[in-house]
N, CA, C and O atoms as CSV, one atom per row, in Angstrom:
chain,resi,resn,atom,element,x,y,z
A,1,MET,N,N,8.504,-1.480,22.822
A,1,MET,CA,C,7.519,0.354,22.681
A,1,MET,C,C,6.578,0.256,23.064
A,1,MET,O,O,5.985,-0.701,22.567
A,2,LYS,N,N,5.820,0.997,24.050
A,2,LYS,CA,C,4.510,1.167,24.259
A,2,LYS,C,C,3.970,2.145,23.115
A,2,LYS,O,O,4.432,3.267,22.909
A,3,SER,N,N,3.146,1.680,22.554
A,3,SER,CA,C,2.082,2.587,21.441
A,3,SER,C,C,1.866,3.814,22.031
A,3,SER,O,O,1.772,3.980,23.247
A,4,PRO,N,N,1.784,4.687,21.182
A,4,PRO,CA,C,1.199,5.915,21.383
A,4,PRO,C,C,-0.071,6.254,20.969
A,4,PRO,O,O,-0.676,7.324,20.905
A,5,LEU,N,N,-0.351,5.086,20.696
A,5,LEU,CA,C,-2.118,5.565,20.334
A,5,LEU,C,C,-2.783,5.287,21.475
A,5,LEU,O,O,-2.564,4.270,22.133
A,6,VAL,N,N,-3.810,6.352,21.846
A,6,VAL,CA,C,-4.445,6.464,22.760
A,6,VAL,C,C,-5.928,6.364,22.904
A,6,VAL,O,O,-6.356,5.859,21.866
A,7,GLU,N,N,-6.818,6.603,23.668
A,7,GLU,CA,C,-8.390,6.684,23.269
A,7,GLU,C,C,-8.255,8.231,22.870
A,7,GLU,O,O,-7.630,9.218,23.258
A,8,PRO,N,N,-9.335,7.841,21.725
A,8,PRO,CA,C,-9.794,9.409,20.975
A,8,PRO,C,C,-10.499,10.068,22.130
A,8,PRO,O,O,-11.251,9.568,22.967
A,9,GLY,N,N,-9.988,11.586,21.948
A,9,GLY,CA,C,-10.448,13.148,22.410
A,9,GLY,C,C,-8.966,13.287,23.442
A,9,GLY,O,O,-8.862,14.276,24.168
A,10,SER,N,N,-8.161,12.504,23.430
A,10,SER,CA,C,-6.921,13.162,23.934
A,10,SER,C,C,-5.849,13.064,23.131
A,10,SER,O,O,-5.662,12.255,22.222
A,11,GLY,N,N,-4.783,14.390,23.720
A,11,GLY,CA,C,-3.269,14.330,22.867
A,11,GLY,C,C,-3.393,14.351,21.364
A,11,GLY,O,O,-4.562,14.073,21.099
A,12,LEU,N,N,-2.937,14.487,20.648
A,12,LEU,CA,C,-3.222,15.272,19.106
A,12,LEU,C,C,-3.455,14.395,18.417
A,12,LEU,O,O,-2.783,13.364,18.402
A,13,ARG,N,N,-4.439,14.606,17.706
A,13,ARG,CA,C,-5.583,14.422,17.013
A,13,ARG,C,C,-5.029,14.374,15.274
A,13,ARG,O,O,-4.824,15.491,14.800
A,14,LEU,N,N,-4.835,13.418,14.524
A,14,LEU,CA,C,-4.848,13.169,13.301
A,14,LEU,C,C,-5.867,12.411,12.887
A,14,LEU,O,O,-6.589,11.865,13.721
A,15,THR,N,N,-6.121,12.235,11.299
A,15,THR,CA,C,-6.554,11.271,10.286
A,15,THR,C,C,-5.518,10.575,9.589
A,15,THR,O,O,-4.669,11.059,8.840
A,16,ILE,N,N,-5.710,9.208,9.971
A,16,ILE,CA,C,-4.675,8.563,9.318
A,16,ILE,C,C,-5.528,7.618,8.245
A,16,ILE,O,O,-6.576,7.111,8.645
A,17,ASN,N,N,-5.101,7.392,6.947
A,17,ASN,CA,C,-6.129,7.027,6.040
A,17,ASN,C,C,-7.672,7.073,6.269
A,17,ASN,O,O,-8.387,6.120,5.962
A,18,GLY,N,N,-8.113,8.124,6.774
A,18,GLY,CA,C,-9.147,8.180,6.526
A,18,GLY,C,C,-10.060,8.226,7.634
A,18,GLY,O,O,-11.170,8.753,7.704
A,19,ALA,N,N,-9.328,7.510,8.584
A,19,ALA,CA,C,-9.919,7.497,10.435
A,19,ALA,C,C,-9.203,8.490,11.152
A,19,ALA,O,O,-8.074,8.954,10.991
A,20,ALA,N,N,-10.386,8.790,12.242
A,20,ALA,CA,C,-10.004,10.271,13.266
A,20,ALA,C,C,-8.964,9.158,14.483
A,20,ALA,O,O,-9.511,8.335,15.217
A,21,GLU,N,N,-7.868,9.322,14.459
A,21,GLU,CA,C,-7.177,8.969,15.295
A,21,GLU,C,C,-6.664,10.139,16.481
A,21,GLU,O,O,-6.542,11.357,16.346
A,22,SER,N,N,-6.409,9.236,17.732
A,22,SER,CA,C,-5.711,10.239,18.996
A,22,SER,C,C,-4.174,9.270,19.064
A,22,SER,O,O,-4.178,8.039,19.048
A,23,LEU,N,N,-3.019,10.048,19.134
A,23,LEU,CA,C,-1.794,9.828,20.183
A,23,LEU,C,C,-1.523,10.774,21.212
A,23,LEU,O,O,-1.752,11.976,21.351
A,24,ALA,N,N,-0.838,9.678,22.059
A,24,ALA,CA,C,-0.510,10.326,23.237
A,24,ALA,C,C,0.361,11.783,23.304
A,24,ALA,O,O,0.381,12.685,24.141
A,25,SER,N,N,0.930,11.617,22.273
A,25,SER,CA,C,2.384,12.951,22.731
A,25,SER,C,C,2.557,13.119,21.011
A,25,SER,O,O,1.754,12.641,20.210
A,26,GLN,N,N,3.629,13.805,20.684
A,26,GLN,CA,C,4.432,14.647,19.653
A,26,GLN,C,C,5.248,13.021,19.045
A,26,GLN,O,O,5.934,12.405,19.861
A,27,ILE,N,N,5.143,12.663,18.122
A,27,ILE,CA,C,6.104,12.032,17.439
A,27,ILE,C,C,6.230,11.965,15.943
A,27,ILE,O,O,5.644,12.737,15.184
A,28,THR,N,N,7.061,10.959,15.554
A,28,THR,CA,C,7.732,11.549,14.102
A,28,THR,C,C,7.053,10.525,13.185
A,28,THR,O,O,6.641,9.421,13.540
A,29,VAL,N,N,6.994,11.057,11.940
A,29,VAL,CA,C,6.571,9.659,11.160
A,29,VAL,C,C,7.033,8.679,11.151
A,29,VAL,O,O,6.232,7.746,11.083
A,30,ALA,N,N,8.225,8.391,11.199
A,30,ALA,CA,C,9.223,6.956,11.744
A,30,ALA,C,C,8.889,6.735,12.793
A,30,ALA,O,O,8.806,5.508,12.733
A,31,GLN,N,N,8.537,7.075,14.058
A,31,GLN,CA,C,7.840,6.506,15.313
A,31,GLN,C,C,6.328,6.260,15.006
A,31,GLN,O,O,5.753,5.497,15.781
A,32,LEU,N,N,5.727,6.711,14.153
A,32,LEU,CA,C,4.153,6.149,13.722
A,32,LEU,C,C,4.525,5.062,13.076
A,32,LEU,O,O,4.292,4.011,13.673
A,33,LEU,N,N,5.056,4.980,11.995
A,33,LEU,CA,C,4.968,3.338,11.023
A,33,LEU,C,C,5.738,2.363,12.001
A,33,LEU,O,O,5.470,1.166,12.103
A,34,ALA,N,N,6.729,3.022,12.709
A,34,ALA,CA,C,7.624,1.397,14.035
A,34,ALA,C,C,6.345,0.650,15.087
A,34,ALA,O,O,6.271,-0.514,15.478
A,35,ALA,N,N,5.296,1.973,15.381
A,35,ALA,CA,C,4.032,1.705,16.279
A,35,ALA,C,C,2.953,0.802,15.677
A,35,ALA,O,O,2.160,0.028,16.214
A,36,ARG,N,N,3.203,1.199,14.160
A,36,ARG,CA,C,2.000,0.353,13.161
A,36,ARG,C,C,2.855,-0.535,12.977
A,36,ARG,O,O,2.408,-0.853,11.874
A,37,GLY,N,N,3.861,-1.336,13.135
A,37,GLY,CA,C,4.734,-2.417,12.598
A,37,GLY,C,C,5.209,-2.575,11.254
A,37,GLY,O,O,5.324,-3.618,10.609
A,38,LEU,N,N,5.586,-0.859,10.772
A,38,LEU,CA,C,5.942,-0.581,9.310
A,38,LEU,C,C,7.130,-0.327,9.138
A,38,LEU,O,O,7.523,-0.206,7.978
A,39,ALA,N,N,7.982,-0.181,10.152
A,39,ALA,CA,C,9.371,0.241,10.419
A,39,ALA,C,C,10.225,-0.555,9.544
A,39,ALA,O,O,10.406,-1.727,9.874
A,40,GLY,N,N,10.906,-0.013,8.241
A,40,GLY,CA,C,11.576,-0.995,7.333
A,40,GLY,C,C,10.742,-1.758,6.179
A,40,GLY,O,O,11.299,-2.329,5.242
A,41,LYS,N,N,9.946,-1.726,6.279
A,41,LYS,CA,C,8.517,-1.825,4.895
A,41,LYS,C,C,8.848,-0.524,3.648
A,41,LYS,O,O,9.450,0.547,3.714
A,42,ARG,N,N,8.380,-0.988,2.932
A,42,ARG,CA,C,8.201,-0.426,1.874
A,42,ARG,C,C,6.922,0.661,1.371
A,42,ARG,O,O,6.319,0.460,0.317
A,43,VAL,N,N,6.629,1.742,2.212
A,43,VAL,CA,C,5.516,2.587,2.433
A,43,VAL,C,C,5.416,3.806,1.502
A,43,VAL,O,O,6.388,3.839,0.747
A,44,ALA,N,N,4.614,4.746,1.326
A,44,ALA,CA,C,4.688,5.904,0.788
A,44,ALA,C,C,3.802,6.592,2.078
A,44,ALA,O,O,2.916,5.954,2.645
A,45,VAL,N,N,4.180,8.016,2.463
A,45,VAL,CA,C,3.385,8.548,3.059
A,45,VAL,C,C,3.347,10.121,2.872
A,45,VAL,O,O,4.238,10.970,2.817
A,46,GLU,N,N,2.055,10.172,2.802
A,46,GLU,CA,C,1.576,12.028,2.367
A,46,GLU,C,C,1.261,12.240,3.662
A,46,GLU,O,O,1.186,11.398,4.557
A,47,ARG,N,N,1.040,13.664,3.734
A,47,ARG,CA,C,1.076,14.339,5.074
A,47,ARG,C,C,0.436,15.647,4.553
A,47,ARG,O,O,0.989,16.309,3.676
A,48,ASN,N,N,-0.610,15.964,5.050
A,48,ASN,CA,C,-1.626,16.853,4.459
A,48,ASN,C,C,-1.782,17.513,2.691
A,48,ASN,O,O,-2.253,18.639,2.530
A,49,GLY,N,N,-1.409,16.813,1.689
A,49,GLY,CA,C,-1.215,16.588,0.470
A,49,GLY,C,C,0.369,16.694,0.201
A,49,GLY,O,O,0.974,17.111,-0.787
A,50,GLU,N,N,0.778,16.230,1.287
A,50,GLU,CA,C,2.751,16.402,0.217
A,50,GLU,C,C,3.126,15.068,0.897
A,50,GLU,O,O,2.987,14.592,2.024
A,51,ILE,N,N,3.643,14.684,-0.235
A,51,ILE,CA,C,4.678,13.017,0.181
A,51,ILE,C,C,5.908,13.414,1.064
A,51,ILE,O,O,6.826,14.108,0.625
A,52,VAL,N,N,5.860,12.932,2.319
A,52,VAL,CA,C,6.811,12.818,2.778
A,52,VAL,C,C,7.834,11.774,2.566
A,52,VAL,O,O,7.616,10.567,2.676
A,53,PRO,N,N,9.371,12.509,2.144
A,53,PRO,CA,C,10.047,11.363,1.523
A,53,PRO,C,C,10.844,10.580,2.657
A,53,PRO,O,O,11.179,11.090,3.726
A,54,ARG,N,N,11.124,9.138,2.234
A,54,ARG,CA,C,12.166,8.355,3.261
A,54,ARG,C,C,12.442,8.905,4.174
A,54,ARG,O,O,11.961,8.898,5.307
A,55,GLY,N,N,13.725,9.734,3.478
A,55,GLY,CA,C,14.726,10.614,4.365
A,55,GLY,C,C,14.526,11.369,5.378
A,55,GLY,O,O,15.407,11.619,6.200
A,56,LEU,N,N,13.016,11.940,5.446
A,56,LEU,CA,C,12.843,12.792,6.425
A,56,LEU,C,C,11.981,12.097,7.145
A,56,LEU,O,O,11.559,12.972,7.902
A,57,HIS,N,N,11.399,11.065,7.444
A,57,HIS,CA,C,10.653,10.398,8.091
A,57,HIS,C,C,11.154,10.760,9.891
A,57,HIS,O,O,10.408,11.013,10.837
A,58,GLU,N,N,12.574,10.665,9.864
A,58,GLU,CA,C,12.690,10.560,11.209
A,58,GLU,C,C,12.630,11.806,11.832
A,58,GLU,O,O,12.201,11.972,12.974
A,59,GLN,N,N,13.141,12.863,10.951
A,59,GLN,CA,C,12.625,14.382,11.577
A,59,GLN,C,C,11.305,14.965,11.399
A,59,GLN,O,O,11.233,16.073,11.931
A,60,THR,N,N,10.260,14.591,10.838
A,60,THR,CA,C,9.161,15.103,10.586
A,60,THR,C,C,7.918,14.863,11.429
A,60,THR,O,O,7.146,13.943,11.157
A,61,GLN,N,N,7.739,15.623,12.369
A,61,GLN,CA,C,7.347,16.035,13.357
A,61,GLN,C,C,5.608,15.958,13.343
A,61,GLN,O,O,5.228,17.126,13.260
A,62,LEU,N,N,4.714,15.260,13.381
A,62,LEU,CA,C,3.392,15.359,13.227
A,62,LEU,C,C,2.651,16.426,13.995
A,62,LEU,O,O,2.980,16.611,15.167
A,63,ALA,N,N,1.991,16.920,13.628
A,63,ALA,CA,C,1.065,17.728,14.236
A,63,ALA,C,C,-0.311,17.937,14.288
A,63,ALA,O,O,-1.072,17.732,13.342
A,64,ASP,N,N,-0.690,18.419,15.584
A,64,ASP,CA,C,-2.342,18.040,15.722
A,64,ASP,C,C,-3.160,18.694,14.588
A,64,ASP,O,O,-2.953,19.878,14.322
A,65,GLY,N,N,-4.011,18.030,13.957
A,65,GLY,CA,C,-5.117,18.225,12.727
A,65,GLY,C,C,-4.539,17.754,11.571
A,65,GLY,O,O,-5.205,17.977,10.560
A,66,ASP,N,N,-3.041,16.911,11.346
A,66,ASP,CA,C,-2.520,16.467,10.538
A,66,ASP,C,C,-3.444,15.694,9.652
A,66,ASP,O,O,-4.448,15.293,10.241
A,67,ARG,N,N,-3.341,15.320,8.119
A,67,ARG,CA,C,-3.646,14.364,7.549
A,67,ARG,C,C,-2.948,12.988,6.731
A,67,ARG,O,O,-2.683,12.976,5.529
A,68,LEU,N,N,-2.819,12.332,7.283
A,68,LEU,CA,C,-2.300,11.591,6.752
A,68,LEU,C,C,-2.535,10.033,5.850
A,68,LEU,O,O,-3.266,9.220,6.416
A,69,GLU,N,N,-2.079,9.722,4.815
A,69,GLU,CA,C,-2.502,8.618,3.990
A,69,GLU,C,C,-1.112,8.154,3.843
A,69,GLU,O,O,-0.200,8.846,3.388
A,70,ILE,N,N,-0.978,6.597,4.372
A,70,ILE,CA,C,0.199,5.450,4.334
A,70,ILE,C,C,-0.341,4.280,3.515
A,70,ILE,O,O,-1.263,3.527,3.829
A,71,VAL,N,N,0.396,4.269,2.419
A,71,VAL,CA,C,0.081,3.425,1.564
A,71,VAL,C,C,1.370,2.280,1.461
A,71,VAL,O,O,2.514,2.712,1.316
A,72,VAL,N,N,1.185,1.194,1.522
A,72,VAL,CA,C,2.505,0.070,1.897
A,72,VAL,C,C,2.483,-0.771,0.773
A,72,VAL,O,O,1.473,-1.413,0.484
A,73,ALA,N,N,3.585,-0.821,0.075
A,73,ALA,CA,C,3.627,-1.583,-1.188
A,73,ALA,C,C,3.302,-3.187,-0.970
A,73,ALA,O,O,3.154,-3.772,0.102
A,74,VAL,N,N,3.259,-3.528,-1.824
A,74,VAL,CA,C,2.671,-4.808,-2.381
A,74,VAL,C,C,3.267,-5.052,-3.556
A,74,VAL,O,O,3.097,-4.288,-4.507
A,75,GLY,N,N,4.154,-6.311,-3.649
A,75,GLY,CA,C,4.750,-7.091,-4.788
A,75,GLY,C,C,3.658,-7.971,-4.972
A,75,GLY,O,O,2.738,-8.282,-4.216
A,76,GLY,N,N,4.029,-8.415,-6.487
A,76,GLY,CA,C,2.978,-9.725,-7.155
A,76,GLY,C,C,3.266,-9.592,-8.594
A,76,GLY,O,O,4.070,-8.763,-9.021
A,77,GLY,N,N,2.733,-10.255,-9.199
A,77,GLY,CA,C,2.808,-10.101,-10.466
A,77,GLY,C,C,1.847,-10.303,-11.364
A,77,GLY,O,O,2.069,-10.112,-12.559
């Protein structure tokens, strides 16, 4: 799968974990996670201050200007 990430200044502009990023086109939360190698992993996604439930990742379309926080759960003891 080709990554949706492109050069800054084109396409969809997002802030992901505090960093400005641009995407080639409209994608879902699930597609973004897959492009980052996080599909199937234990992650929490916050979009514009609201948690996106795992069951809604496939249908949640990202929009220009969205602010995302992606947190990966790490096990340990």
